[in-house]
N, C-alpha and C positions, 0 to 999 in steps of 0.2 A: 528670741532673735540674737544671732551671733553678733558681737560687738565688732566694730571696725573703727579704724582712726579716722577723725574729720579731715577736712582739707588743710587746716591748719595744724594738724598732727595730734591734736587733743583726743583722748578717748571720749566715746559718746557714752551717755548714761547706761547704767546697768550692764557693766562689762562680763564676760565670761571669765571664768577664774584662769583660764589658759591666757588671757588676755592681760591681766592687771600686772603691773610691776611692783605694786606694795607687796614686800615679802610676807609680811603678817598675814595679810590675805591668801596669797597664793600657797602657804604652807598649811592651811587649816583644812580640815577634813571637807571633801566636796559638799557633804549634806549641809554643815555648818555655813559654808559659802553661800549656799542656796538660800539660807535663811536672811543673809544681809543683802544678797544681790538686788533685790528690787528696790532697795532703800539706797543704794550708791549712785551718786549723781556726779558728772565730772565738773570740776572747778579749777580755774587759774589760780596759782599762788604768786601773788605779787609781792615785791620787797616790802617789808615792814607791815605786811597785811595782818591784823589782829586775828589770833586763832581762838585765844581764851583772855579775856579781861580778868585781872585779878579780883577777888571777892564779890563776882557776879556769876549768878547761875549760868552754867552751860546751855546752849539751844543746839550746837552742832558737834560731830565729832568728825575729824579729817584723817584720812588715811593717804599721805604722800605716795606719789609715784615718782616725782622728782622734786629737787630742791631740798632745802634743810630748815628745820624750824628749831627756834630758841627758846627754852624756858628759863625766864629770869626772875630773881627776887629783886624787889624795888623797895628803896627805903622811903619813908614818909618826905625826906628831903628831895627824893627823886633819883638818888644814886642807884644804879643798876649794875648787876652782875649775873652771869650766866650760871644757871644751876644745873642745866643739862641740855642736851640737844638730840634731835632724831629726824630722820629722813624717811626713806621708803622701806625701812625695816620695821617701822612703827606706825603709831597712831597718837592722836592727841585725846583729850578726855581721860586720861587714867583714874582720876578721882571716882568717875562714874562706876567704874569697875570695882571700886574699893567702898562702894554706897555712900559716897558724898556728892554733891551737887555743883560743888564750886571749889575754888583753890586760891590761896593767898598769893599765888604765883601768876606771871602774866606770860603769855606764848606769843610768839610771832613769828612770822616767816623771815629768816636770815638771807637765805638764798632763793630766788624766785624758781618756779616750776609750776607742777600741777598735780593733781590728785583727785580724791573722792570726798564728798561730803555727804553725812547723813544725820538726821534728825537725833537728838539724844533720846527721845521717847522709843524710837525705833531700836535703838541698841539696847535700852533697858529691857524691851520686850524680847529681844533675841535672846540675852544671857539668861532670862527666866525660863524662855523655852528651851535652851540647851545648856546644860551644865558642863559638858565638855567644851563649848565655845568660849563660856566664861573662863574656864580653867586655862584654854589656850591664851586667851587675851591677858590672863593675870600673869603668865609667864613673861611678858613684856615689861609688865610693872616691876618683877623682880630684876629683870636686867638692867632697867632704868635706875633702880636703888643702887645697883653695883656701880654704874657709870656716875652717880651722884657721889657716892662715898669716895670713889677714886679721884673725882675732881677736887674734893676737899683735901685728900691726902697730898694731891699735886699742888695745890695752892699754897700748903703748910710747908712742904719739903722741898719744892723744887724753884730753882731761880726761872725768870721770867722767859729766858729763852727756851728752857725745856717745857714749860706750860704751854707756849705758843707752838713748839714742835707737835706736842700732842694734840692740840687743838686743830691743827692744820691737818693732821692725819685723820682726826675724827670728821672734819668737813670733807676732806677728799675720799673717804670711804663712802659717802654719801651723794656724791656728785658724779657726772660724766665727764671724762676726760681729765688732764692734768691742770688745765687753768679754772682758778677759782677767783669770782669777782668780789674782792674784799678789800675795803679801804682800811688805812691805818686807824682811823677815828673808831670805826666798828670793832676792830680786833681789840682795842684799847677797853672799849665799854665791855666786851664779852669776856676780857680777862681781869677787869677792874684794876687796870694800871693806867698810868698817863701815856699820852700818845709818844713822848720821846723815848719812853720804856719799849715800845713796841717797835719803833724805829731801829734801836739799838739791837734788839733781839733778832730782826730780820736781817740786819747786816751780819750777825754772827751765823745764822744759818745760811745766808747767801755765801759768806766766806768759807763754809764748809762745801758749798756746791749742792746743798740739799733742795734748794729753791732757787727761783729767780722773781725778784719782786720789781714789778713796774707799777705804774700810778693805777690804783684800783685793781691790779691784778697780781694774783701769786701763782706761779707755776711750778708744780712739782718736778724735780729733776732727779732725784735720787730718793724714792719711798724707802727703800731698805735703810739706807744710810740714816735717815730722819727716825725711824724707828729705833734705831740703835741709840741715837742720840737721845730718845726721849727717856731713857734711863730706867725703863719699866714702868713709866706712868702711863703707857699705852699698852694695851693688849689684854688685860684681866677682864675688864668690863665686856670687851669683845668676845672672849672666849666663853663667858658666861651665856652670852646671847646665843652663840652658836651651839652651846650644850643643850639649852632649854629649847630652843626653836628651829635652829637649823644653821648650817654653814653659809653665813651671810658675809661675815667679815673674813678676808683672806689677807696673808702678808703678800704685799707686791714686792717684786724683784728689784734689787739694785741694778744699774746698767751692766748688762754683760752676764747676768746670773739668770739661774732658772728660778720659776715662780715656785714657792712653797705653799 
């Protein structure tokens, strides 16, 4: 049966491949999507929803259609830092693809949205049934490894305002429109800095007319200028994803210029 939107706009279970907005699902061969299709069930992604608990066996895999998901490292004292993020270009549960059943990292929904959930057992059966499907999903693991490496590089070599520029670009890639609902407190947690540092960094980006920041909302005004300001910290992991899986990430034009 062909999938259709529900009255609230969320997809019904068992979507057709032409319908799904998750890029990892839409780019796989149709015969591999057919293996996963019966197990994909539409679910809402609410803010701060727990996707993966650290050090606990996974029960479900999630494929976002909208929204942004954060992978966080947490100390015993409760301090947190974002180790990676993904949206509709990816999936949760990467350790399953690598032969593990859990992770020391915690994964939550950062920006709410919707997507698809499947049982871990169904994914294990699918990748055992189809080595090409397993290989396709493992490419996302490689792209995420590149993202994590460049996050580390940015944290070591760039000031907070450049790191914030990179992070806003990454969130913007995975959201619809130019308004992103983000509080200063949340940005401070994700960047592992104090809130006043985020406030100062936002003022710098606003002063350059890259963004407009109001209470709880950051509006992108000059995407191309923000990419230039990121000083090379943004772009390499995105290019790696495009090389491995397909052209998902695209440079967005500054006002008055053509898209590249």
